[in-house]
C-alpha positions in Angstrom: -4.5 -0.2 18.4 -4.4 -1.3 14.7 -1.7 0.5 12.7 -2.8 2.5 9.5 -2.3 0.7 6.3 0.7 3.0 5.6 2.3 1.9 8.9 1.6 -1.7 7.9 3.0 -1.5 4.4 6.1 0.3 5.5 7.4 -3.0 7.0 7.9 -4.3 3.4 10.0 -1.3 2.1 13.1 -2.7 0.5 14.5 -1.0 -2.5 16.7 -3.9 -3.4 13.8 -6.4 -3.5 11.5 -7.1 -6.4 8.8 -9.1 -4.7 5.2 -7.8 -5.1 4.8 -6.5 -1.5 8.1 -4.6 -1.7 7.2 -3.0 -5.0 3.9 -1.7 -3.5 5.6 -0.7 -0.3 8.4 1.1 -2.1 5.8 3.0 -4.3 3.7 4.0 -1.2 6.8 5.1 0.7 7.9 7.4 -2.1 4.4 8.8 -2.6 4.1 12.2 -0.7 0.4 12.3 -1.3 -0.5 8.9 0.0 -3.3 9.0 2.7 -1.0 7.9 5.5 -3.6 8.1 8.3 -6.2 6.0 6.5 -7.5 2.7 7.6 -10.3 2.8 5.0 -10.3 0.3 2.1 -12.5 2.5 -0.1 -10.5 5.7 0.5 -7.2 3.9 -0.2 -8.5 1.9 -3.2 -9.9 5.0 -4.8 -6.6 6.9 -4.3 -4.6 4.1 -5.9 -7.0 3.6 -8.7 -6.9 7.3 -9.6 -3.1 7.4 -9.7 -1.3 6.0 -12.8 1.7 5.2 -10.6 -0.2 2.3 -9.1 -1.8 0.8 -12.2 0.2 -2.4 -12.1 0.1 -2.6 -8.3 -3.7 -2.7 -7.7 -3.9 -6.6 -7.5 -1.0 -6.5 -5.1 -2.9 -3.9 -3.0 -5.8 -6.3 -2.7 -3.6 -9.0 -1.4 -1.8 -6.6 1.0 -5.2 -5.3 2.2 -6.4 -8.9 2.9 -3.2 -9.6 4.9 -3.5 -6.2 6.7 -7.1 -6.8 7.8 -6.4 -10.4 9.1 -3.1 -9.5 10.9 
């Protein structure tokens, strides 16, 4: 069974790193409201687009989603 996007991105959590995937993973990991059970691109994309915390991470999300779907 495919993991949720949250479960996938958690692998990249590293508060000492500064690479794009870790920055996104760290932000998602800290976000109490993140839709953790979602596997839906539109739901996640809308959530991120409506949150100012993710403004600079939207391009990274697109890359992460691509990797997630082809894993």
